[in-house]
BAFI-3210 file (N, C-alpha, C; in Angstrom, 3 decimals, decimal comma, padded with zeros to 6 digits):
// residues 192
n [1|2|3|4|5|6|7|8|9|10|11|12|13|14|15|16|17|18|19|20|21|22|23|24|25|26|27|28|29|30|31|32|33|34|35|36|37|38|39|40|41|42|43|44|45|46|47|48|49|50|51|52|53|54|55|56|57|58|59|60|61|62|63|64|65|66|67|68|69|70|71|72|73|74|75|76|77|78|79|80|81|82|83|84|85|86|87|88|89|90|91|92|93|94|95|96|97|98|99|100|101|102|103|104|105|106|107|108|109|110|111|112|113|114|115|116|117|118|119|120|121|122|123|124|125|126|127|128|129|130|131|132|133|134|135|136|137|138|139|140|141|142|143|144|145|146|147|148|149|150|151|152|153|154|155|156|157|158|159|160|161|162|163|164|165|166|167|168|169|170|171|172|173|174|175|176|177|178|179|180|181|182|183|184|185|186|187|188|189|190|191|192]
n.u [004,917|005,694|006,802|004,511|003,000|004,274|004,035|001,368|-000,874|-003,626|-004,271|-002,606|-003,899|-006,256|-005,205|-004,084|-006,371|-007,463|-005,854|-005,479|-006,255|-004,454|-002,053|-002,318|-002,181|000,420|001,798|001,290|002,633|005,272|005,694|006,092|003,989|003,053|001,056|-001,364|-001,283|-001,506|-004,045|-005,599|-005,098|-006,282|-008,906|-009,401|-009,202|-011,419|-013,494|-013,327|-012,289|-013,730|-016,296|-016,157|-015,530|-017,871|-019,529|-018,523|-018,446|-020,012|-018,193|-015,652|-015,642|-015,871|-013,462|-011,613|-012,211|-011,571|-008,807|-008,051|-008,543|-006,508|-004,293|-004,697|-004,471|-001,709|-000,554|-001,511|-000,127|002,575|002,999|001,194|000,407|000,174|-002,377|-004,084|-002,913|-003,537|-006,377|-006,603|-005,672|-002,950|-000,507|002,585|006,068|007,629|005,895|005,480|007,979|008,096|008,042|005,767|003,632|004,033|003,675|000,988|-000,258|000,361|-001,108|-003,652|-003,780|-003,717|-006,150|-007,869|-007,344|-008,287|-011,011|-011,638|-011,195|-013,148|-015,484|-015,566|-016,853|-019,370|-022,919|-024,449|-024,880|-027,368|-026,833|-026,014|-028,334|-028,205|-029,405|-029,464|-026,745|-025,955|-027,305|-025,999|-023,395|-023,808|-025,268|-024,394|-021,578|-021,081|-020,184|-019,893|-021,690|-019,905|-017,509|-018,023|-018,035|-015,380|-014,191|-014,946|-013,570|-010,651|-008,233|-008,257|-007,676|-005,875|-003,432|-003,350|-005,838|-007,471|-006,765|-007,922|-010,660|-011,074|-010,489|-012,585|-014,709|-014,120|-014,552|-015,796|-016,608|-018,245|-020,604|-023,996|-024,927|-026,643|-026,178|-023,498|-021,978|-023,116|-022,408|-019,604|-019,071|-020,075|-018,289|-015,739|-016,009|-016,334|-014,684|-012,067]
n.v [009,077|006,426|005,908|006,180|004,050|001,877|002,418|003,116|001,573|001,786|004,574|005,272|004,005|005,500|008,030|007,385|006,861|009,368|011,402|014,153|015,620|014,514|015,477|018,185|018,090|017,127|019,308|021,234|020,029|019,993|022,720|023,271|023,460|021,517|020,976|021,796|020,050|017,548|017,826|018,035|015,517|013,910|014,762|013,757|011,035|010,691|011,520|009,833|007,312|006,497|006,523|004,473|002,308|002,187|000,954|-001,524|-005,100|-007,495|-009,551|-008,402|-006,152|-007,374|-008,770|-006,652|-005,680|-007,934|-008,067|-005,631|-006,223|-008,104|-006,426|-004,905|-006,960|-007,618|-005,156|-004,940|-007,030|-006,274|-003,476|-001,603|001,165|001,798|001,172|003,369|005,041|003,658|003,831|006,501|006,645|006,955|005,442|004,814|004,950|003,672|001,737|000,257|-000,777|-003,121|-006,429|-008,259|-006,473|-004,832|-006,693|-007,491|-005,019|-004,441|-006,462|-005,656|-003,200|-004,179|-005,541|-003,369|-002,015|-003,939|-003,898|-001,278|-001,347|-003,209|-001,865|000,598|000,802|-000,132|-000,054|002,276|001,208|000,733|002,412|001,072|001,386|003,565|002,620|-000,154|-000,613|000,031|-001,987|-004,296|-003,812|-003,745|-006,114|-008,346|-008,054|-007,449|-005,034|-002,693|000,234|001,925|001,097|001,871|004,630|004,944|004,287|006,513|008,463|007,936|008,734|008,714|006,314|003,353|002,082|-000,720|-001,561|-000,126|-001,351|-003,889|-003,247|-002,159|-004,412|-006,069|-004,616|-004,904|-007,549|-009,114|-011,665|-012,444|-011,212|-011,541|-013,349|-012,049|-009,372|-008,958|-008,168|-005,536|-004,284|-004,437|-002,936|-000,396|000,209|000,285|002,343|004,720|005,330|006,364]
n.w [-007,811|-008,029|-005,515|-003,975|-004,922|-003,757|-001,044|-000,465|-001,983|-002,418|-002,359|-004,445|-006,599|-006,700|-007,333|-009,824|-011,287|-011,393|-012,643|-013,373|-011,101|-009,307|-010,337|-009,761|-006,986|-006,677|-007,731|-005,746|-003,643|-004,649|-004,752|-002,166|-000,424|001,593|003,484|002,216|000,063|001,341|002,473|000,156|-000,961|000,974|000,661|-001,922|-001,397|000,253|-001,488|-003,832|-003,029|-000,662|-001,730|-003,652|-001,962|-000,516|-002,247|-002,661|-003,021|-000,790|-000,084|-000,679|001,033|003,543|003,610|003,788|006,348|007,896|007,407|008,523|011,176|011,547|011,417|013,732|015,617|015,309|015,999|018,637|019,826|019,508|019,371|020,874|021,009|018,410|017,621|017,986|016,153|013,830|013,734|013,292|010,796|010,332|010,499|012,007|010,967|012,759|013,839|011,514|011,142|012,441|011,683|011,603|011,867|009,639|007,558|007,983|007,639|004,968|003,681|004,434|003,069|000,449|000,393|000,711|-001,690|-003,517|-002,825|-003,501|-006,307|-006,927|-006,188|-007,556|-010,042|-009,617|-008,984|-006,649|-003,252|-000,804|002,261|005,451|008,025|010,889|013,252|012,770|012,625|015,229|016,596|015,607|016,580|019,386|019,981|018,319|018,315|020,903|022,059|024,526|025,784|027,078|025,910|023,281|023,621|024,293|021,840|020,393|021,714|021,795|022,901|025,634|026,937|027,910|025,664|025,039|025,893|024,175|021,756|022,174|022,266|019,712|018,176|018,911|017,801|015,116|014,569|012,326|011,710|013,767|013,288|012,373|009,455|007,330|007,868|007,781|005,405|004,816|007,273|007,241|004,925|005,660|007,683|006,377|004,593|005,890|008,048|007,685]
ca.u [003,881|006,277|006,882|003,151|002,568|004,826|003,647|-000,081|-001,425|-005,007|-004,228|-001,988|-004,942|-007,151|-004,467|-003,949|-007,681|-007,839|-004,519|-005,448|-006,265|-003,195|-001,009|-002,493|-001,665|001,872|002,282|001,267|003,709|006,541|005,802|006,388|002,769|002,765|-000,227|-002,436|-001,213|-002,054|-005,490|-006,177|-005,030|-007,317|-010,194|-009,546|-009,462|-012,825|-014,381|-013,318|-012,034|-014,861|-017,440|-015,972|-015,627|-019,278|-020,209|-017,814|-019,235|-019,925|-016,951|-014,509|-015,723|-015,581|-012,018|-010,908|-012,395|-010,764|-007,390|-007,875|-008,443|-005,168|-003,372|-004,896|-003,863|-000,251|-000,230|-001,767|000,942|003,930|003,101|-000,194|000,047|-000,118|-003,819|-004,656|-002,399|-004,287|-007,736|-006,459|-005,129|-001,634|000,369|003,953|007,147|008,068|005,005|005,703|009,294|007,877|007,751|004,383|002,748|004,221|003,049|-000,473|-000,684|000,443|-002,261|-004,806|-003,785|-004,085|-007,596|-008,496|-007,216|-009,223|-012,381|-011,770|-011,352|-014,432|-016,611|-015,553|-017,781|-020,648|-024,013|-024,487|-025,538|-027,928|-025,985|-026,593|-028,952|-027,537|-030,027|-028,975|-025,328|-025,920|-027,738|-024,904|-022,284|-024,130|-025,765|-023,529|-020,178|-021,040|-019,456|-020,707|-021,773|-018,643|-016,506|-018,332|-017,564|-013,921|-013,837|-015,145|-012,583|-009,609|-007,056|-008,427|-007,626|-004,590|-003,312|-003,683|-007,296|-008,031|-006,581|-008,918|-011,985|-011,107|-010,540|-013,958|-015,535|-013,785|-014,751|-016,885|-017,065|-019,276|-021,816|-024,882|-024,643|-027,242|-025,715|-022,032|-021,511|-023,441|-021,628|-018,228|-019,062|-020,244|-017,044|-014,580|-016,237|-016,585|-013,791|-010,809]
ca.v [008,063|005,118|005,766|006,005|002,697|000,914|002,718|003,186|001,195|002,256|005,978|005,276|003,660|006,659|009,042|006,920|006,997|010,790|011,950|015,615|016,079|014,074|016,408|019,419|017,810|017,061|020,682|021,853|019,411|020,480|024,144|023,389|023,572|020,136|020,922|021,863|018,813|016,466|018,024|017,705|014,048|013,386|015,043|012,791|009,737|010,707|011,664|008,685|006,064|006,119|006,243|003,126|001,324|002,081|000,128|-002,799|-006,301|-007,985|-010,319|-007,475|-005,335|-008,253|-009,059|-005,470|-005,638|-009,024|-007,676|-004,575|-006,944|-008,691|-005,331|-004,603|-008,066|-007,456|-003,980|-005,272|-007,917|-005,743|-002,019|-001,196|002,561|001,855|001,029|004,704|005,524|002,986|004,366|007,862|006,456|007,584|004,453|005,341|004,117|002,835|000,569|-000,527|-001,412|-004,444|-007,288|-008,776|-005,327|-004,432|-007,694|-007,387|-003,748|-004,589|-007,275|-004,782|-002,259|-004,934|-005,779|-002,069|-001,793|-004,858|-003,409|-000,064|-001,773|-003,896|-000,964|001,881|000,813|-000,727|000,859|002,541|000,240|001,457|002,426|000,462|002,368|003,744|001,711|-001,508|-000,617|000,001|-003,327|-005,230|-003,549|-004,101|-007,477|-009,348|-007,870|-007,287|-003,825|-001,955|001,686|002,507|000,814|002,744|005,956|004,881|004,346|007,888|009,276|006,931|009,271|008,634|004,933|002,679|001,594|-002,140|-001,648|000,367|-002,422|-004,940|-002,746|-002,068|-005,782|-006,518|-003,894|-005,373|-008,998|-009,270|-013,062|-012,576|-010,533|-012,483|-013,379|-011,042|-008,030|-008,943|-007,328|-004,126|-003,774|-004,254|-001,827|000,847|000,451|000,613|003,530|005,936|005,530|007,059]
ca.w [-007,961|-007,754|-004,060|-003,493|-005,286|-002,810|000,340|-000,313|-003,285|-002,495|-002,773|-005,779|-007,576|-006,807|-008,091|-011,210|-011,921|-011,437|-012,827|-013,382|-009,708|-008,704|-010,789|-008,981|-005,640|-006,812|-007,913|-004,410|-002,873|-005,212|-004,424|-000,743|000,378|001,964|004,195|001,212|-000,720|002,161|002,584|-001,147|-001,100|001,866|000,003|-003,017|-000,777|000,679|-002,645|-004,731|-002,314|000,192|-002,600|-004,217|-000,877|-000,099|-003,251|-002,779|-002,742|000,585|000,098|-000,657|002,250|004,678|003,585|004,311|007,801|008,467|007,345|009,529|012,446|011,616|011,740|015,154|016,372|015,277|016,804|020,041|020,296|019,407|019,377|021,163|020,714|016,986|017,384|017,814|014,869|012,769|013,592|012,757|009,445|010,339|011,121|012,004|010,422|013,885|013,867|010,296|011,190|013,043|010,539|011,589|011,640|008,257|006,697|008,150|007,061|003,512|003,263|004,626|001,949|-000,749|000,477|000,435|-003,127|-004,173|-002,581|-004,320|-007,695|-006,986|-005,999|-008,274|-011,176|-009,223|-008,617|-005,212|-002,376|000,341|003,465|006,644|008,919|012,185|014,219|012,480|012,992|016,693|016,999|015,304|017,494|020,764|020,134|017,681|018,688|022,366|022,426|025,504|025,565|027,554|024,881|022,136|024,005|024,192|020,415|019,945|022,426|022,052|023,576|027,080|027,393|027,703|024,287|024,912|026,054|022,920|020,767|022,445|021,887|018,251|017,654|019,136|016,837|013,770|014,481|011,357|011,727|014,792|012,817|011,681|008,030|006,449|008,224|007,727|004,300|005,048|008,406|006,778|003,959|006,416|008,403|005,539|003,759|006,645|009,181|007,457]
c.u [004,449|006,397|005,503|002,644|003,064|004,379|002,140|-000,749|-002,867|-005,038|-003,594|-003,026|-005,908|-006,475|-004,366|-005,256|-008,101|-006,559|-004,470|-005,417|-004,972|-002,052|-001,098|-001,934|-000,140|002,470|002,316|002,425|005,071|006,773|006,063|005,174|002,276|001,401|-001,409|-002,462|-001,830|-003,565|-006,180|-006,166|-006,100|-008,706|-010,446|-009,870|-010,924|-013,771|-014,462|-013,182|-013,216|-016,094|-017,341|-016,114|-017,073|-020,102|-019,555|-018,741|-019,074|-018,581|-015,731|-014,486|-015,365|-014,082|-011,220|-011,021|-011,608|-009,291|-007,093|-007,741|-007,076|-004,120|-003,477|-004,308|-002,345|000,181|-000,411|-000,665|002,297|004,073|001,715|-000,539|-000,212|-001,600|-004,481|-004,155|-003,231|-005,686|-007,726|-005,851|-003,756|-000,633|001,828|004,949|007,703|007,218|005,289|007,076|009,214|007,341|006,295|003,367|002,823|003,526|001,522|-000,995|-000,657|-000,748|-003,565|-004,916|-004,186|-005,588|-008,373|-008,482|-008,197|-010,665|-012,645|-012,021|-012,712|-015,600|-016,671|-016,516|-019,127|-021,683|-023,965|-025,314|-026,119|-027,033|-026,732|-027,122|-028,228|-028,100|-029,570|-027,511|-025,184|-026,283|-026,638|-023,775|-022,604|-024,533|-024,813|-022,090|-019,979|-020,144|-020,378|-020,764|-020,483|-017,537|-016,748|-017,836|-016,039|-013,475|-013,983|-014,135|-011,377|-008,385|-007,097|-008,349|-006,239|-004,581|-003,755|-005,191|-007,995|-007,910|-007,650|-010,319|-012,107|-011,235|-011,948|-014,891|-015,306|-014,065|-015,948|-017,414|-018,172|-020,613|-022,680|-024,815|-025,323|-026,757|-024,205|-021,507|-021,840|-022,642|-020,187|-018,131|-019,187|-018,955|-015,933|-014,775|-016,429|-015,543|-012,622|-010,979]
c.v [006,675|004,862|005,483|004,593|001,671|001,173|002,744|002,872|001,663|003,700|006,102|004,976|004,826|007,756|008,654|007,081|008,454|011,626|013,479|016,170|015,691|015,014|017,730|019,249|017,778|018,458|021,423|021,330|019,940|021,955|024,372|023,522|022,173|020,006|020,926|020,584|017,651|016,590|017,644|016,190|013,390|013,604|014,065|011,402|009,640|010,669|010,396|007,348|005,604|005,791|004,832|002,063|001,133|001,245|-001,242|-003,958|-006,690|-008,659|-009,402|-006,661|-006,158|-008,545|-007,875|-005,432|-006,745|-008,650|-006,536|-005,204|-007,586|-007,635|-005,006|-005,707|-007,901|-006,257|-004,270|-006,128|-007,222|-004,228|-001,423|000,254|002,763|001,711|002,384|005,323|004,944|003,578|005,817|007,844|007,111|006,660|004,878|004,379|003,211|001,572|-000,340|-001,181|-002,801|-005,352|-007,752|-007,661|-004,922|-005,402|-007,613|-006,115|-003,802|-005,395|-006,487|-003,806|-002,950|-005,202|-004,496|-001,775|-002,676|-004,374|-002,138|-000,445|-002,435|-002,905|000,244|001,933|000,167|000,363|001,114|001,492|001,026|001,301|001,794|001,561|002,400|002,771|000,275|-001,648|-000,742|-001,396|-004,363|-005,061|-004,031|-005,559|-008,522|-009,270|-007,654|-006,130|-003,014|-000,470|002,373|002,288|001,665|004,153|006,019|004,964|005,758|008,854|008,410|007,444|009,066|007,227|004,360|002,035|000,144|-002,355|-001,187|-000,702|-003,496|-004,502|-002,657|-003,458|-006,341|-005,907|-004,385|-006,865|-009,331|-010,703|-013,289|-011,940|-011,549|-012,260|-012,286|-009,611|-007,859|-008,014|-005,858|-003,509|-003,488|-003,045|-000,487|001,207|000,928|001,894|004,805|006,243|006,449|008,227]
c.w [-007,656|-006,259|-003,481|-003,784|-004,283|-001,373|000,567|-001,652|-003,494|-002,995|-004,163|-006,858|-007,784|-007,630|-009,556|-011,975|-012,117|-011,551|-012,823|-011,960|-008,994|-009,089|-010,031|-007,571|-005,671|-006,969|-006,572|-003,572|-003,334|-004,877|-002,936|000,146|000,742|002,646|003,212|000,376|000,054|002,318|001,273|-001,387|-000,232|001,270|-001,151|-002,480|-000,357|-000,515|-003,482|-003,994|-001,487|-000,642|-003,175|-003,136|-000,431|-001,080|-003,415|-002,446|-001,277|000,826|000,187|000,634|003,484|004,752|004,123|005,829|008,491|008,500|008,318|010,912|012,633|011,961|013,233|016,025|016,453|016,117|018,289|020,634|020,400|019,560|019,654|020,840|019,224|016,672|017,188|016,514|013,722|012,617|013,115|011,355|009,298|011,017|010,934|011,368|011,518|013,977|012,680|010,247|011,833|011,942|010,492|011,346|010,177|007,308|006,776|007,492|005,535|002,987|003,404|003,447|000,643|-000,770|000,208|-001,058|-003,894|-004,022|-003,389|-005,774|-007,903|-006,987|-006,902|-009,453|-010,865|-008,949|-007,105|-004,468|-001,205|001,574|004,631|007,559|010,265|013,230|014,026|012,889|014,509|017,194|016,748|016,318|018,904|020,936|019,558|018,204|020,186|022,813|023,340|025,141|025,996|026,519|023,633|022,413|023,883|022,731|019,860|020,564|022,787|022,809|025,084|027,641|027,126|026,314|024,137|025,053|024,771|021,830|020,939|022,008|020,365|017,650|017,785|018,078|015,404|013,555|013,596|011,325|012,747|014,386|012,070|010,178|007,204|006,706|008,014|006,626|004,501|006,206|007,969|005,850|004,686|007,148|007,496|004,747|004,556|007,701|008,897|006,525]
res [m|n|d|l|a|s|t|n|p|f|l|h|a|i|f|s|d|h|m|d|e|a|k|e|i|n|a|k|f|q|a|g|d|e|e|a|a|l|k|a|a|d|d|m|l|r|k|y|g|h|a|a|l|s|r|a|s|d|a|s|a|i|e|v|l|k|k|a|g|d|v|i|d|a|l|g|d|h|y|p|r|g|c|i|e|f|i|h|n|n|i|s|s|e|a|l|s|i|l|s|v|n|e|a|y|r|k|y|q|e|a|q|l|d|a|y|e|d|g|k|n|r|e|p|v|p|r|m|e|i|g|d|m|f|q|v|v|t|e|d|l|k|v|s|r|a|e|m|h|t|l|l|n|p|e|n|v|a|a|i|e|l|c|a|i|i|r|k|d|l|n|v|s|a|v|r|d|p|m|r|g|p|y|a|r|a|n|i|s|s|k|k]
***
């Protein structure tokens, strides 16, 4: 748990809040079934983490998206192939060995943790409709259909191009004010 606290404070908070399930995952890991342990941890992240993030306040959700954009900026500048790692929620130690990437990623994780803490005891918030999401992406963020396709199939594009498209998609400041919080919340609670 101590290692987890320093490497992934968001997941550490989820484990701390659901200790019985965390102990089961640890038992799987200790028994050598790393694959089952990782799947169970991912299931916990989805079950508790995404639920809390989907209820986070506008301000908390927006901050997570801004910090994600900072990570993409750092990766784009120093380690473009890390952008695909980031969207797959599997950022490498090689990427994190770069000081600016590591610092941006740590701040992103802190923002995620804050949004989790903010949202875990709040009432559910209606999810942004797909049509509204599409409108924000195409009109406010100016992401083309081809770029959307690239985001859905990121393996088929040059890393630096992918970084640019992801950054465009995360530019929450360009989203009109009444849609900014719902857009950020939809993004942070469903991507990973």
